[in-house]
N, C-alpha and C positions, 0 to 999 in steps of 0.2 A: 682618694678618688673624688673628683669634683662633685658629682651628683649624689654620691653615697655618703657624704659628710653627715654625721649624726646631727640632727637638729637640736640645738641648744639655745638657751636664752641667757641674758645677763643676770646678775644677782637679784635684780628687782623684777625680772620677768617682763620688762617693758620692751625689750629689743632683742632681735636675733643676734646671736653671738657665735663666734667660732674661735678655735685656738689660734694664737698669733701666727701669722704668715709672714715670711720675709718678703721684702719688696721685690727681690730678684725673681721669686717664684711667680709674681703677678705681672711681670713686665712682658709685653708682647712687642715683637718688632713688626714692621709694616707687613711683611709676608705672612707671619703668623696671624695677625689681625685679619688680613684679607682671606685667609683660609678658614677662619673661624666663622661659623654661621651666626653672626650677631644679628638679632632681630628683636624688636620690642624692648630695646635697652635704653639707658640714659647715657648720653655723651656729655662729658664735662670738658669744655674747651677752656683751658686755664693759661693765662698769660702770666708768667712769673720768671724772674731771674733767680739764679741759685741763692742769692742773698736777700731776696724780697721778704718783707715781713709776713709772718704766718697769718692766714685769714681764717683758719679753723674749718677745713673741709669736712671735718666730722659733723659739724652742725648742718651741713647740706645732706650728707649721706644717712645720718641716723634716722631722720623721719622716714626715709625710704626703707629702713630696716625695722620698722615698728612691728612688735609681735602680734598686733591684730591683723597682720597679713600672714598668710600661710607661706611656707618656705618657697613653694613653687611659684608663688605670685610675686616674689621679689624681682624687680627689674635689675638686670646686670648693669653695673656702673662702669663705664670706660672713661678714664681720665686721659685726655690728650694734653701733654704739657712737658715741662722741663723736669726730668727725672731727679736731678740734683736737688731741686726745690722740694719735690715730693718726698725725698728721703727724710727731710726735716718734718714733714707733716705725717709721715707714715706711722709714727708711734701711736697716733690717735685713730688711725684707720685700720690697723693690722688685725683687729679682732672683729671686724665687720665682714660678713661673707659676700661673695660675688662681686669683687672689685678687680678690675684689670687696669693696667697703665700702658699707654703707648708713648714712648719717648719721642715726641715730635712737636710740630708747631700747629696751633689752631688755624693758621693762615695757609697751611699747605693742603692743597686740594687732594694730593695723593694720600696724605694721612687721613683726611676726612672720608675719602672713598674707602680706605682700608678698614675703617671702623663702621662701614655701612651707615653713614649718617642719614641716608634717605630712608632707612628702615627703622630708625630710632623712634621711641615714644616721646622723647624730649631731648633737646640739646640746650645746655645751659652754658652761657658765655660769661666768664669771670676774669677779673684781673687782680693780681696781687702786687703789681708794680706801683711804685711811688711816682706820680707824675713828675716829669723832668722840667716842666714849664710851669710858670705861675698862671698861665692862661687857663681858666677852668674849662674852656671849650675843648682843650686838648687832653683833658684828664681821661676821657673815654675813647680816645681815637682808635686804639687797638681793638677794643670790644666792638665798636661800631664797624670797623673795617671787616672784622671776622663775620659779623652778622650780614653785612652787605655781600661779602664774598660767598657765603653759603647760599644766599638768595639768588645769586647770579649763576649757580651751578645747574647743570641738567644731568639726569640719570637715565640709565637704560630702563625701558618699560618692560621689565620681565618679572616673573615670579620664580623663586627658587624651586627646583624640582627634586631636590634631595629629600628622600623620605626616610622615615625611621626604620632601621634594620637592626633589631635587637640581637640577632644571632651572629652577625659578621664581625670580624676583628676590626673593621674600619668604621664601625657604627658610631664612634665617638669623634667629635671635633677636637682640635688642639686643647680646648678648655675642658674637655671631658663631658660636654653636654651632648645628649643624644641629638642627632641631626633630625630636624623636623621640617615640614613644609613651611616656607616663609609666606608671610602675607605680602600683598602688593605694596610696594613702597612709593614714595613721592617721586614723580618724574621731574618736577621743577623744584629748585631750591626754595622758592617762595612758599611751597607747601610743607617744608620741613618744620615741625613744631619747635619754635625757638623761644628762649627767654634770655634777655641780655641785661646784666646788672650795670647800672649807671651810677657814677659818683655824683654827677651834676645833673639835676632834673632837667635843665633846659636843653640838654643834648638829646632828649627824646625826639626832637624835631628831625634829627638826621637818620633815624632808624628806618622810617618808611618813605620810600620814594614816591608812592602814590597817595601820600597823606597831605591834605591841604590845610592842616591845622595852623592857626596863627602861632608864630614862635613864642608869643607871650602867654599862650594858653597854659593854665595850671596843669601839672603832670596828670592828675587824676581825671582830667577832662580830655586827654589826648587819646588818639586811636590806639597806639601801641600799648598804653596802660590798660585801656578798656578791653583790648584783645588778649591781654596777658602775655605780651611779648617783651615788656620792659618792666624792670624792677629797680627801684631806687632806695637807698638807705633811709630816705625821709619817710618812706612808707612805714618802717618799723617805729619811727618816732610817733607817727599818728596812731599806731596800734597801742603804744604805751599810754598815750593820752586817753584813748578809749577805755582802757582798763582802770584808769584813775576815776573816770566818771561812771563806769559801770563794772562793778567787780565781777558780775556774772559772765562778762565777756571774756575773762581770762581763761575760763575752761574751754571755750570754743577756740580762742586764739592759740592756746597751748596744743590743742588737738591738730589745728591746721599748720602751725609753724614748727613745733618741736616733735610731733609724732606722739605726744602725750607724756613727755618726761615728768616724773614725779619729783616732789621736793627732796625725797630720799636720794634719788639718782643725781639730781642737780648738786647736792652736797658732795656726793662721791666724786663727781667730775670736777667740782670747784676745788677740791683738795688735791687734785692732780693724780688720783689713782687710776683714772681711765676706766673703760668698761671691763668689769670682771665677770667671768662666767659663774653661773650658780646652778645648784641642783634644782630640778623641776619639782617643786612642792605644790600641793593644792593651793597654797596661798599665792605663790608666785605665778602659777598658771592662771589663777583667777584674774590677774592683771591683764591678760590677753583679752578678756571680755570687756572691751570698750569700743565705743563707736569709731567709725572711720569715714572718710570722705569718699564718695563715689559719684560716678556719672551714669545716669540712666537715660537710654534713648527713648524717644517717643515714637520712633518709626516702627518698632516692633516690641514685643515683650508685654509684661503685665499692665503697663500704663499707656499702651499704644492708643487706647480708645480716646484718650484726651488730646491726641495729636491733631485731630481733625477739627480745629475750631473750638476745642474745649476751653474752659476757663481755669486760670491758675488756682483759684480758691477750691474748685472741685478736685483738681489734681492734688493739692496740698492735703486736703482732708482724707482723700482715698489712700494716698501713700502712707499717711500717719496711722490711720485706723487699720488698713489691710496688711501693711508690710512693716510697720514700725519705723518708717523712714521719715526724716524731717527734711523737707525741701528748703533749700537756702538760696536758690537762684537758678537762672537759666543761662544756657550757652547757645547763642543764636547766630546763624550766618549773617554776616554784615549785609550781603546782598541776597534778598529773598526771591528775586526774579530768576527765571530759568534761562536767561540769555547766556550766550557763550562768553560774554564779557564778565560774568558774575565772578566775584572773588570767593576763594575758599576760606577766607578769614571768618572767625567767629568772635563775638564779643560777649562780655558777661553782663547780665542784668540781675542785680541783687535785689531780693525781696520785691518782686513785681507786685502791682496792685491786684486786688482780688479779681477784678473783671478782665484781667489781661488775657488776650486770646493767644492760644498756643498753636504752634505749627508742627507738622510731623517730623521736620528736620531738626527740631530743638533737642538739645540735651539738657538734662536736669541735674544740678548739683544737689546732692543729698548727704545728710549724715545718716549712715546706715549701721545697723547693729552687727556685731561680730558674728560671723558664721563659723561655728566650731568645726564643721566639715567631718571628714572621716577620722577615726582615731589613728594617731601616728604610730607606725611600727618601726622601731629603730633598725630592724634587720632588712630593710628594703634593699632590693638588688641581690639578695641571697636566694638560693634555691630553697623552696619549702621542704621541710623534713617530713618524711612519711611517718605517720603514727600507726604502729603495728599493734598497739594495745587493744 
């Protein structure tokens, strides 16, 4: 049963793990996907032919299954793509929980609506295809088309009204998840959170229709990169250079990029064994106690007092002393005016100066400590037994 799966971790305690599932058990058709109340999930739009080279989807999903998240915090991952290609990738994905596959096309609006793309937390656009042309500009054509297609979509401005009904036989969706109230989704495709992988840096100019950047602008100075909607392989190259000059950066980068994989786990994966389940020992459970990346709002909550013209240095010190959180940057609206023309896009400001003034609409990127939460009881979902002693 989907939600009653006993929570387990891999042999190192670094990632959530589940017994191997067959691909057929995880495939949804369009009707099943539409009937499933998908909300707050991650949609992976994957362009691949049955014989395309493997890109290692496990490296994308594993950080989303890091054990410093609680099981209920894991975003469901829905992959939209060619099922014959995914059959070849599945050996590396079958032990990771909460994954579904829709055998369809990332360019099909019917498939995108079926997976509730307007309600997703993030949509990732990837391509495993080998470019058929020598022209580097065409290397990213499908990924760019998919991005522009989603941005051109419109969605119904409604909120799901299905509520949790623990007693009824129909209280579970096709995936077995309890049906809950949905949050309001994006009405316009331009507001769907997107990140598009590019093979060629210069193709970033085609992602944003309202972007006036010079085509010769470096990738890291363009609007899509600053807003976090474009990712290029060259970014990883620059991260490797950073670790060469600053060994301490590796710990942060490992946390951000790999979800905190350890040398022990990297050796297991390099040998081809894949993720193996392990018994939860005090030593392996201790590996859950590691920092994670979070976003904190300045509109409300414990740090809201800094949102009205406070300084970044005061926020930094208060968050560190009071809550053990290390601020690493801000996520600010591109347009801070309240005009009807204002964009909903945000951009990242890394390590702002000490006297940088904050706004109540800002979000703060932080490294936060692991929250152990309530003790896990493996018999959840069962009726409590009466104790007559």
